[in-house]
MARVORO-280710 format. One line per field, with one value per atom (N, C-alpha, C): residue number from 1; chain; atom name; x, y, z. Coordinates in nm, 2 decimals. Example, Ala and Ser with C-alpha at 12.3 -4.5 7.8 and 13.67 -1.06 7.14 Angstrom:
n	1;1;1;2;2;2
chain	A;A;A;A;A;A
atom	N;CA;C;N;CA;C
X	1.32;1.23;1.32;1.28;1.37;1.29
Y	-0.57;-0.45;-0.33;-0.22;-0.11;0.00
Z	0.78;0.78;0.78;0.71;0.71;0.79
***
This chain:
n	1;1;1;2;2;2;3;3;3;4;4;4;5;5;5;6;6;6;7;7;7;8;8;8;9;9;9;10;10;10;11;11;11;12;12;12;13;13;13;14;14;14;15;15;15;16;16;16;17;17;17;18;18;18;19;19;19;20;20;20;21;21;21;22;22;22;23;23;23;24;24;24;25;25;25;26;26;26;27;27;27;28;28;28;29;29;29;30;30;30;31;31;31;32;32;32;33;33;33;34;34;34;35;35;35;36;36;36;37;37;37;38;38;38;39;39;39;40;40;40;41;41;41;42;42;42;43;43;43;44;44;44;45;45;45;46;46;46;47;47;47;48;48;48;49;49;49;50;50;50;51;51;51;52;52;52;53;53;53;54;54;54;55;55;55;56;56;56;57;57;57;58;58;58;59;59;59;60;60;60;61;61;61;62;62;62;63;63;63;64;64;64;65;65;65;66;66;66;67;67;67;68;68;68;69;69;69;70;70;70;71;71;71;72;72;72;73;73;73;74;74;74;75;75;75;76;76;76;77;77;77;78;78;78;79;79;79;80;80;80;81;81;81;82;82;82;83;83;83;84;84;84;85;85;85;86;86;86;87;87;87;88;88;88;89;89;89;90;90;90;91;91;91;92;92;92;93;93;93;94;94;94;95;95;95;96;96;96;97;97;97;98;98;98;99;99;99;100;100;100;101;101;101;102;102;102;103;103;103;104;104;104;105;105;105;106;106;106;107;107;107;108;108;108;109;109;109;110;110;110;111;111;111;112;112;112;113;113;113;114;114;114;115;115;115;116;116;116;117;117;117;118;118;118;119;119;119;120;120;120;121;121;121;122;122;122;123;123;123;124;124;124;125;125;125;126;126;126;127;127;127;128;128;128;129;129;129;130;130;130;131;131;131;132;132;132;133;133;133;134;134;134;135;135;135;136;136;136;137;137;137;138;138;138;139;139;139;140;140;140;141;141;141;142;142;142;143;143;143;144;144;144;145;145;145;146;146;146;147;147;147;148;148;148;149;149;149;150;150;150;151;151;151;152;152;152;153;153;153;154;154;154;155;155;155;156;156;156;157;157;157;158;158;158;159;159;159
chain	A;A;A;A;A;A;A;A;A;A;A;A;A;A;A;A;A;A;A;A;A;A;A;A;A;A;A;A;A;A;A;A;A;A;A;A;A;A;A;A;A;A;A;A;A;A;A;A;A;A;A;A;A;A;A;A;A;A;A;A;A;A;A;A;A;A;A;A;A;A;A;A;A;A;A;A;A;A;A;A;A;A;A;A;A;A;A;A;A;A;A;A;A;A;A;A;A;A;A;A;A;A;A;A;A;A;A;A;A;A;A;A;A;A;A;A;A;A;A;A;A;A;A;A;A;A;A;A;A;A;A;A;A;A;A;A;A;A;A;A;A;A;A;A;A;A;A;A;A;A;A;A;A;A;A;A;A;A;A;A;A;A;A;A;A;A;A;A;A;A;A;A;A;A;A;A;A;A;A;A;A;A;A;A;A;A;A;A;A;A;A;A;A;A;A;A;A;A;A;A;A;A;A;A;A;A;A;A;A;A;A;A;A;A;A;A;A;A;A;A;A;A;A;A;A;A;A;A;A;A;A;A;A;A;A;A;A;A;A;A;A;A;A;A;A;A;A;A;A;A;A;A;A;A;A;A;A;A;A;A;A;A;A;A;A;A;A;A;A;A;A;A;A;A;A;A;A;A;A;A;A;A;A;A;A;A;A;A;A;A;A;A;A;A;A;A;A;A;A;A;A;A;A;A;A;A;A;A;A;A;A;A;A;A;A;A;A;A;A;A;A;A;A;A;A;A;A;A;A;A;A;A;A;A;A;A;A;A;A;A;A;A;A;A;A;A;A;A;A;A;A;A;A;A;A;A;A;A;A;A;A;A;A;A;A;A;A;A;A;A;A;A;A;A;A;A;A;A;A;A;A;A;A;A;A;A;A;A;A;A;A;A;A;A;A;A;A;A;A;A;A;A;A;A;A;A;A;A;A;A;A;A;A;A;A;A;A;A;A;A;A;A;A;A;A;A;A;A;A;A;A;A;A;A;A;A;A;A;A;A;A;A;A;A;A;A;A;A;A;A;A;A;A;A;A;A;A;A;A;A;A;A;A;A;A;A;A;A;A;A;A;A;A;A;A;A;A
atom	N;CA;C;N;CA;C;N;CA;C;N;CA;C;N;CA;C;N;CA;C;N;CA;C;N;CA;C;N;CA;C;N;CA;C;N;CA;C;N;CA;C;N;CA;C;N;CA;C;N;CA;C;N;CA;C;N;CA;C;N;CA;C;N;CA;C;N;CA;C;N;CA;C;N;CA;C;N;CA;C;N;CA;C;N;CA;C;N;CA;C;N;CA;C;N;CA;C;N;CA;C;N;CA;C;N;CA;C;N;CA;C;N;CA;C;N;CA;C;N;CA;C;N;CA;C;N;CA;C;N;CA;C;N;CA;C;N;CA;C;N;CA;C;N;CA;C;N;CA;C;N;CA;C;N;CA;C;N;CA;C;N;CA;C;N;CA;C;N;CA;C;N;CA;C;N;CA;C;N;CA;C;N;CA;C;N;CA;C;N;CA;C;N;CA;C;N;CA;C;N;CA;C;N;CA;C;N;CA;C;N;CA;C;N;CA;C;N;CA;C;N;CA;C;N;CA;C;N;CA;C;N;CA;C;N;CA;C;N;CA;C;N;CA;C;N;CA;C;N;CA;C;N;CA;C;N;CA;C;N;CA;C;N;CA;C;N;CA;C;N;CA;C;N;CA;C;N;CA;C;N;CA;C;N;CA;C;N;CA;C;N;CA;C;N;CA;C;N;CA;C;N;CA;C;N;CA;C;N;CA;C;N;CA;C;N;CA;C;N;CA;C;N;CA;C;N;CA;C;N;CA;C;N;CA;C;N;CA;C;N;CA;C;N;CA;C;N;CA;C;N;CA;C;N;CA;C;N;CA;C;N;CA;C;N;CA;C;N;CA;C;N;CA;C;N;CA;C;N;CA;C;N;CA;C;N;CA;C;N;CA;C;N;CA;C;N;CA;C;N;CA;C;N;CA;C;N;CA;C;N;CA;C;N;CA;C;N;CA;C;N;CA;C;N;CA;C;N;CA;C;N;CA;C;N;CA;C;N;CA;C;N;CA;C;N;CA;C;N;CA;C;N;CA;C;N;CA;C;N;CA;C;N;CA;C;N;CA;C;N;CA;C;N;CA;C;N;CA;C;N;CA;C;N;CA;C;N;CA;C;N;CA;C;N;CA;C;N;CA;C;N;CA;C;N;CA;C;N;CA;C;N;CA;C;N;CA;C;N;CA;C;N;CA;C;N;CA;C;N;CA;C;N;CA;C;N;CA;C;N;CA;C;N;CA;C;N;CA;C;N;CA;C;N;CA;C
X	5.89;5.92;6.07;6.12;6.26;6.31;6.43;6.49;6.46;6.47;6.45;6.30;6.21;6.07;6.05;6.11;6.10;6.14;6.26;6.31;6.23;6.18;6.09;5.96;5.90;5.76;5.73;5.81;5.78;5.87;5.99;6.09;6.03;5.97;5.92;5.82;5.73;5.63;5.70;5.80;5.87;5.94;6.01;6.08;5.97;5.86;5.76;5.71;5.69;5.64;5.74;5.87;5.97;5.98;5.96;5.96;5.85;5.73;5.61;5.63;5.69;5.71;5.81;5.92;6.03;6.02;5.94;5.93;6.05;6.13;6.25;6.25;6.19;6.17;6.31;6.40;6.53;6.61;6.61;6.69;6.62;6.50;6.43;6.49;6.53;6.59;6.72;6.80;6.93;6.90;6.80;6.77;6.73;6.65;6.60;6.72;6.80;6.92;7.01;7.03;7.11;7.05;6.92;6.85;6.86;6.86;6.88;7.02;7.12;7.26;7.27;7.21;7.22;7.15;7.04;6.97;7.06;7.13;7.21;7.34;7.40;7.53;7.52;7.41;7.38;7.24;7.19;7.05;7.00;6.87;6.81;6.81;6.82;6.82;6.69;6.58;6.45;6.41;6.32;6.27;6.19;6.21;6.14;6.03;5.90;5.79;5.74;5.76;5.72;5.84;5.92;6.04;6.01;5.90;5.87;5.85;5.77;5.75;5.87;5.96;6.08;6.17;6.19;6.28;6.22;6.09;6.03;6.06;6.04;6.07;6.22;6.30;6.45;6.49;6.45;6.49;6.43;6.31;6.25;6.33;6.36;6.44;6.58;6.65;6.78;6.77;6.67;6.65;6.63;6.54;6.51;6.63;6.71;6.83;6.93;6.94;7.04;6.99;6.86;6.81;6.84;6.82;6.85;7.00;7.09;7.23;7.27;7.21;7.24;7.19;7.07;7.02;7.10;7.15;7.23;7.37;7.42;7.55;7.53;7.42;7.40;7.38;7.31;7.29;7.43;7.51;7.64;7.73;7.73;7.81;7.76;7.63;7.57;7.62;7.65;7.70;7.85;7.93;8.07;8.13;8.06;8.11;8.12;8.23;8.23;8.14;8.10;8.01;8.09;8.01;8.07;8.16;8.11;8.19;8.33;8.33;8.45;8.55;8.50;8.58;8.63;8.55;8.59;8.70;8.68;8.78;8.92;8.92;9.04;9.11;9.03;9.08;9.12;9.05;9.07;9.21;9.25;9.38;9.50;9.48;9.59;9.61;9.74;9.77;9.72;9.68;9.63;9.73;9.85;9.96;9.98;9.98;10.00;9.88;9.76;9.64;9.66;9.69;9.71;9.82;9.93;10.04;10.00;9.92;9.87;9.78;9.69;9.59;9.66;9.78;9.85;9.93;9.94;10.01;9.93;10.00;9.93;9.84;9.73;9.64;9.70;9.79;9.85;9.93;10.01;10.09;10.00;9.90;9.81;9.74;9.70;9.63;9.72;9.84;9.92;9.97;9.99;10.03;9.92;9.80;9.69;9.66;9.67;9.65;9.76;9.88;9.99;10.00;9.99;10.02;9.89;9.78;9.66;9.57;9.57;9.48;9.57;9.70;9.80;9.79;9.79;9.80;9.94;9.97;10.11;10.13;10.25;10.28;10.22;10.23;10.17;10.02;9.96;9.81;9.77;9.84;9.81;9.83;9.94;9.97;9.86;9.82;9.71;9.58;9.55;9.42;9.42;9.53;9.53;9.57;9.61;9.64;9.77;9.87;10.00;10.10;10.23;10.34;10.38;10.44;10.49;10.59;10.67;10.77;10.70;10.59;10.51;10.47;10.42;10.37;10.49;10.60;10.72;10.77;10.76;10.80;10.71;10.58;10.48;10.50;10.53;10.55;10.68;10.78;10.91;10.89;10.82;10.79;10.70;10.60;10.51;10.59;10.67;10.75;10.85;10.91;11.00;10.92;10.81;10.73;10.68;10.63;10.58;10.69;10.81;10.92;10.95;10.95;10.98;10.88;10.75;10.64;10.63;10.67;10.66;10.79;10.89;11.02;11.10;11.09;11.17;11.25;11.36;11.44;11.38;11.40;11.36;11.48;11.49;11.61;11.61;11.49;11.48;11.51;11.54;11.59;11.52
Y	4.54;4.41;4.40;4.29;4.26;4.21;4.21;4.17;4.02;3.94;3.80;3.77;3.85;3.83;3.87;3.97;4.01;3.90;3.84;3.74;3.61;3.58;3.46;3.47;3.59;3.61;3.70;3.80;3.90;3.88;3.83;3.82;3.77;3.65;3.59;3.69;3.75;3.84;3.97;4.02;4.14;4.10;3.99;3.95;3.94;3.88;3.86;4.00;4.09;4.22;4.30;4.29;4.36;4.30;4.17;4.10;4.16;4.17;4.23;4.37;4.45;4.59;4.61;4.54;4.56;4.48;4.37;4.28;4.19;4.19;4.11;4.01;3.90;3.81;3.75;3.73;3.67;3.77;3.90;3.99;4.04;4.01;4.06;4.02;3.89;3.85;3.92;3.94;4.01;4.15;4.22;4.36;4.36;4.27;4.27;4.25;4.15;4.13;4.25;4.32;4.44;4.55;4.56;4.66;4.62;4.49;4.45;4.48;4.45;4.49;4.63;4.71;4.86;4.90;4.84;4.87;4.84;4.73;4.69;4.77;4.80;4.87;5.02;5.07;5.22;5.24;5.22;5.24;5.37;5.38;5.51;5.60;5.73;5.83;5.84;5.81;5.82;5.67;5.66;5.53;5.47;5.34;5.27;5.19;5.24;5.17;5.05;5.04;4.92;4.88;4.78;4.74;4.68;4.60;4.53;4.64;4.74;4.85;4.92;4.95;5.03;4.94;4.82;4.73;4.71;4.71;4.69;4.82;4.93;5.06;5.07;5.04;5.06;4.95;4.83;4.72;4.75;4.80;4.84;4.95;5.05;5.16;5.12;5.04;4.99;4.90;4.82;4.73;4.81;4.91;5.00;5.08;5.13;5.21;5.12;4.99;4.90;4.87;4.85;4.83;4.95;5.07;5.19;5.20;5.17;5.17;5.07;4.95;4.84;4.88;4.94;4.98;5.09;5.18;5.29;5.23;5.14;5.08;5.00;4.93;4.86;4.95;5.06;5.16;5.22;5.25;5.31;5.21;5.09;4.99;4.97;4.97;4.96;5.07;5.18;5.29;5.28;5.23;5.23;5.09;4.98;4.85;4.81;4.74;4.70;4.58;4.56;4.45;4.32;4.21;4.08;4.04;4.07;4.03;4.10;4.23;4.30;4.24;4.21;4.15;4.02;3.94;3.81;3.82;3.92;3.95;3.98;4.07;4.10;3.98;3.91;3.79;3.68;3.67;3.57;3.60;3.73;3.76;3.71;3.68;3.64;3.49;3.45;3.31;3.24;3.12;3.05;3.04;3.02;3.01;3.15;3.26;3.39;3.43;3.39;3.42;3.35;3.22;3.14;3.20;3.24;3.30;3.43;3.51;3.64;3.61;3.51;3.48;3.42;3.37;3.31;3.41;3.54;3.64;3.68;3.73;3.79;3.91;3.94;4.04;4.17;4.22;4.36;4.35;4.25;4.24;4.22;4.14;4.12;4.25;4.32;4.45;4.55;4.57;4.67;4.61;4.48;4.42;4.44;4.41;4.42;4.57;4.66;4.80;4.85;4.81;4.87;4.81;4.68;4.61;4.59;4.56;4.54;4.66;4.75;4.87;4.99;4.97;5.07;5.20;5.18;5.29;5.32;5.44;5.48;5.44;5.43;5.40;5.51;5.64;5.75;5.74;5.70;5.69;5.58;5.47;5.35;5.39;5.45;5.49;5.58;5.68;5.77;5.70;5.61;5.54;5.44;5.38;5.29;5.35;5.48;5.55;5.50;5.47;5.42;5.51;5.49;5.56;5.50;5.58;5.52;5.41;5.43;5.32;5.19;5.20;5.07;5.01;5.09;5.03;4.97;5.04;4.99;4.86;4.85;4.73;4.61;4.64;4.54;4.49;4.59;4.55;4.47;4.50;4.43;4.29;4.27;4.14;4.06;4.12;4.05;4.00;4.09;4.05;3.93;3.94;3.83;3.70;3.70;3.58;3.53;3.62;3.58;3.52;3.58;3.53;3.39;3.37;3.23;3.13;3.17;3.08;3.05;3.15;3.13;3.08;3.07;3.01;3.11;3.24;3.34;3.43;3.47;3.57;3.71;3.78;3.92;4.01;4.07;4.15;4.28;4.32;4.46;4.45;4.33;4.31;4.37
Z	9.16;9.11;9.10;9.15;9.15;9.02;8.99;8.87;8.85;8.96;8.96;8.92;8.98;8.94;8.79;8.75;8.61;8.52;8.54;8.46;8.46;8.58;8.60;8.53;8.54;8.50;8.37;8.36;8.25;8.13;8.15;8.04;7.91;7.91;7.78;7.72;7.80;7.74;7.68;7.75;7.70;7.57;7.56;7.44;7.32;7.35;7.25;7.21;7.30;7.27;7.19;7.22;7.14;7.00;6.99;6.86;6.78;6.84;6.76;6.72;6.81;6.79;6.68;6.68;6.59;6.46;6.47;6.35;6.34;6.44;6.44;6.57;6.55;6.66;6.70;6.60;6.63;6.72;6.69;6.76;6.89;6.91;7.03;7.16;7.17;7.29;7.32;7.21;7.23;7.27;7.21;7.25;7.39;7.44;7.58;7.67;7.64;7.72;7.73;7.61;7.61;7.70;7.70;7.78;7.93;7.96;8.10;8.15;8.06;8.10;8.12;8.03;8.05;8.18;8.21;8.34;8.46;8.45;8.57;8.57;8.46;8.46;8.48;8.43;8.44;8.47;8.59;8.62;8.59;8.55;8.52;8.64;8.62;8.73;8.80;8.73;8.80;8.83;8.93;8.97;8.86;8.84;8.74;8.81;8.78;8.85;8.78;8.65;8.58;8.49;8.55;8.48;8.35;8.33;8.21;8.10;8.13;8.03;8.00;8.09;8.07;7.98;8.01;7.93;7.79;7.78;7.64;7.56;7.62;7.54;7.50;7.60;7.57;7.47;7.48;7.39;7.25;7.24;7.11;7.04;7.12;7.07;7.02;7.10;7.06;6.93;6.93;6.81;6.69;6.70;6.59;6.54;6.64;6.61;6.54;6.58;6.52;6.38;6.35;6.22;6.13;6.18;6.10;6.06;6.16;6.13;6.03;6.04;5.95;5.81;5.80;5.67;5.61;5.69;5.64;5.59;5.67;5.62;5.49;5.48;5.35;5.23;5.26;5.15;5.11;5.21;5.18;5.11;5.15;5.09;4.94;4.92;4.79;4.70;4.75;4.67;4.63;4.73;4.70;4.68;4.72;4.70;4.56;4.52;4.38;4.36;4.24;4.20;4.23;4.26;4.28;4.17;4.04;3.93;3.92;3.96;3.96;4.07;4.18;4.29;4.24;4.18;4.13;4.02;3.94;3.83;3.89;3.99;4.05;4.12;4.19;4.26;4.16;4.05;3.95;3.87;3.87;3.81;3.89;4.02;4.10;4.08;4.08;4.08;4.21;4.20;4.31;4.43;4.39;4.50;4.56;4.48;4.53;4.62;4.58;4.67;4.80;4.79;4.92;5.01;4.94;5.02;5.09;5.02;5.07;5.19;5.17;5.28;5.40;5.39;5.50;5.58;5.53;5.60;5.73;5.83;5.94;5.89;5.96;5.92;5.88;5.97;5.94;5.82;5.80;5.67;5.55;5.56;5.45;5.41;5.51;5.49;5.41;5.46;5.39;5.25;5.24;5.11;5.01;5.05;4.95;4.92;5.02;4.99;4.90;4.92;4.84;4.70;4.69;4.57;4.48;4.54;4.46;4.45;4.55;4.54;4.50;4.49;4.45;4.53;4.66;4.76;4.80;4.82;4.86;5.01;5.05;5.19;5.28;5.24;5.32;5.33;5.22;5.22;5.32;5.31;5.39;5.54;5.57;5.71;5.76;5.68;5.72;5.75;5.65;5.66;5.78;5.81;5.92;6.06;6.05;6.18;6.24;6.15;6.20;6.12;6.17;6.10;5.97;5.88;5.76;5.78;5.89;5.92;5.95;6.02;6.05;5.92;5.83;5.70;5.62;5.62;5.55;5.61;5.75;5.82;5.78;5.78;5.75;5.60;5.51;5.37;5.36;5.43;5.42;5.47;5.58;5.64;5.54;5.49;5.39;5.27;5.21;5.09;5.13;5.24;5.28;5.30;5.36;5.38;5.25;5.16;5.03;4.95;4.95;4.87;4.92;5.05;5.10;5.06;5.08;5.04;4.89;4.81;4.67;4.61;4.69;4.65;4.56;4.59;4.51;4.61;4.56;4.64;4.64;4.74;4.74;4.73;4.61;4.59;4.66;4.71;4.77;4.92;4.98;5.11;5.22
***
């Protein structure tokens, strides 16, 4: 069976089958498409005699693996993530203008600024966590302070 024949005749059945197997009808089409991309980019070493069956198995396995990873991530986040109220309390302590100014920073500057000033991490710890040099962190902090001072209308004495 050619790929064109598969897409024309078997694709809807395979998507439905993967949806039934995994219980995720929404993600079934994505899983089947991922399996097709995998088949085209890295064909199996052995000859596939029944493409529909092969795609069904691969898509089902990928979907199941994705669901496991997602579940594991959710469980891990549940163990370490702060409660909504705690996050709201921390954000609520910030002045509205300060929060807006921080959110307007480029991502790299915002990241080091929040880690350093709100999470109280050292420059060295931030550099290690982000996989950059301490000089990069210091540069980003300098630029963030300068931008925040300008946006908030205050001078930065630390230059």
